[in-house]
C-alpha positions, 0 to 999 in steps of 0.5 A: 157463079152462073147466069142463063144466056139463051137458056144455057148456063154461062159460068164465071167467077168474080173477086175483089172490088174497084175498076173491073178487069174481065179475063177471057180464056182461049181455045180448050181452056177455062176461066181457071187459067186466071186463078192466080191473076185473080188472086193477085189482082183482086186486091186492087180490082174487081176481077171477073173470069168467064167460061166461054160457051162450050168450055169449062162449066158453060154449056154449048149454045149452038153448032157454031160459036161465032165470036159475036155470040160469045161476046154477047154471052160475056155482055150478059154476064156483065149486065147481070152484075151491073158493070158498065165499064171495064178493061177486057183481057183475052188470051188467044181465042178470048182475044177474038171474043174481046175484039168482037165485044169491043166492036159491038159495045165500044162505049163499055171498054176502057182498055183492051189487052190482046194476050197472044191474040190478033185481029186478022181473019183466017186465011184460006190455009188456016180455014182448011186447017180448021176443017181438018182439025174438026175431022180429027176432033170428031174421030178422037179429040184426045189425040188432038189435045195431047199433041196441040197443047205442048206445041203452044209453049216455047220449046225451051219451056216444055219440060219446065212446065210439064205439070202445067201442060198435063193439067191443061191437057186434063181440063181440055179433055173435059171439054165436050166435043160439040163445044170444041167443034163449035169454037173451031167453026166460029174461029174459022168464020170470024171477020177482020177486026183491024178496024176495031183497033184503028178506031179504038178510043181506048188504050190497047195492050199487045202481049206477044211471045218471040217463040209463038208459032201461031202469031208471027211478030210481024202481025203484032207490029202491024197491029201496033200501028193501028190504035191511037194508044198502043203498048207492047210487051214482047216476051223472049223464050215464050210461046203462046202461053205467057200467062204461064211462061212469064206469069209475073211479067204479064201480070204486072204489065196488065196491072200497070196497064189497067191502073193507068189514067185513061184518056 
């Protein structure tokens, strides 16, 4: 399925009926990462998974894909479907977009899951690294992708999930260079979103991996103190890719979180 947003194509899938769950993928991913989640959860929920701009089948919108711009593309999809309330689940970059969505449209959120993601902005070192990554991508995006994706997994899982890693690399290599760079620029410029968690009138679920090289557990615990209602799932032998490394545990946790009584 697709809509036009700012005269550009945004693609998505929708499956099932009931309370709406919106799944947002991370950097260099597509909505296909949620296929098994959609298949399992659609027996209880309406599950929508969206290709963020410049990823999958969705077109690149601008030279910079700010988190707010991508959130607006998500809002356009949901508006086209007449959906007014939903739980939003964002993996990595998708979590940044989910936070921007919750900041702009808080009345539409009845639950927020940051799936290996966080609310803090890039520090100066991280911004410098984004610029370096942009240079590498401009020269040879495939070299970057081949090194980047396996490093997202716990070291104990790299061999175990070699087929899944190869498929992620294949799909990431299909991501247009301009889409990769627009996302990197947007992530570099994103703002501190901790106030979204502090002011949340909805439940928050944080899913984290003990072996995640990109998000230290200290950041997760700092965020957990902010919302009025926060739940934690900390996964052992898991890096940044819990939807693969601990698929059953994370799927069941999202199911129970999304089905709870909302206060």
